[in-house]
N, C-alpha and C positions, 0 to 999 in steps of 0.2 A: 304964766305967759309962755314958757317953753312948751308946755303941753298943748296949748292952743296952736302954736306954730307947727308942731309936729303933726297935727291933724290935717293940715293943708299940704303936707309933703306927700307926693305919690310913693307908693310902696312898689318896688320892682319885684315882679313875680318870676320872671325868667325870660329867656330868649325864644322867639318864635321865628322859624325860618319860612320865608315865602319864596316860591319859585315863579319866575316869569319867563315867557318866550317873547323875544323882540325880533321882528322881521323887517328887513329893509329890502325894498325892491327898486331897482333902477331900470329905466327904459330909455334908450337913446334912439331917436328916429331922425333921419335926414329927409326932410320934405323939400329940399332944394334941388337944384339942377347941377350942382357941382359937388365934388368930394368935400367932406367935412372932417377935420382932424380933431379927435378927442385929446384932451390934455391929461397929464398924470393926475391932476386934481379931480378930473371927471371920473376916473376909474379907481380912486383911492377911497377906502373906508377906514375910520379910526378904530383902534381898540379902546374899549371903555376901561377906565381906571378901576383896579381892584383895591378895595380898602378893607378895614377890619369889619365893616358893616355890609359890604357887598362883594360878590365875586362874579365876574362876567367872563363867559367862555364863548368863543366863536365856534358854534356847533356844526354849521353847514354852510357851504358856499358852492353854488352850482357851476362855478367856473374854476379853472386853474388860477393860482395866485401865488404871490411871494410876500413874505413878511419883511418890511423894510421901514426905515425911518422916513416919515412922510411930511414932516414940517421942520421949520427952522428952530423949534424948541426941542427937537430930539424925540418927539413922540412917535411911537411905533404904530404901524397900521398895516393894512393889506392893500397891495396893488393887484388889481384883478387883471388877469392875462387875456384881455380882449384885444382884437385887432383894432387899433386906434383910428383907422381910416373908415369912415362911413360913406359908402357910395350913395348916389342919389336913390331915394326910395328904400334904402336899407334900414333895418331895425336891429339893435343889439340890446340885450338885457342880461341882468344877473340879479340873484336874490341871496341875501345873507341872513342866517338865523343865529341869534345869540341866546344862550341860556343864562339867566340872571338869578342868583341866589342872594336874597336880601334878609338880613337879620333885623328883627324889630324887638325892642324890649317891651314886654307886657307890663303895664302898670295898673295900679288899683286906684 
């Protein structure tokens, strides 16, 4: 019986690392006739959690930024240094690029 149960158990062969690039693009456009104020939530992006299985690094951000606590749970993130007042007809944008390394166990 034990031999039969062992045949159904996967055999771990090793770890395989996979790389991903994750890109976020934000575009804000004021199509109105009055100024529009962006909030801190509008210009904040979170850090992804690093674990024993994945590591995420903010690789590129095309605007100035500061790293701060961005929510009531104490999670860290980036606050992008955009002018928070959008004039009528104005567009603002930013793009962030993350590198993600993920470990996967290979099984048989």
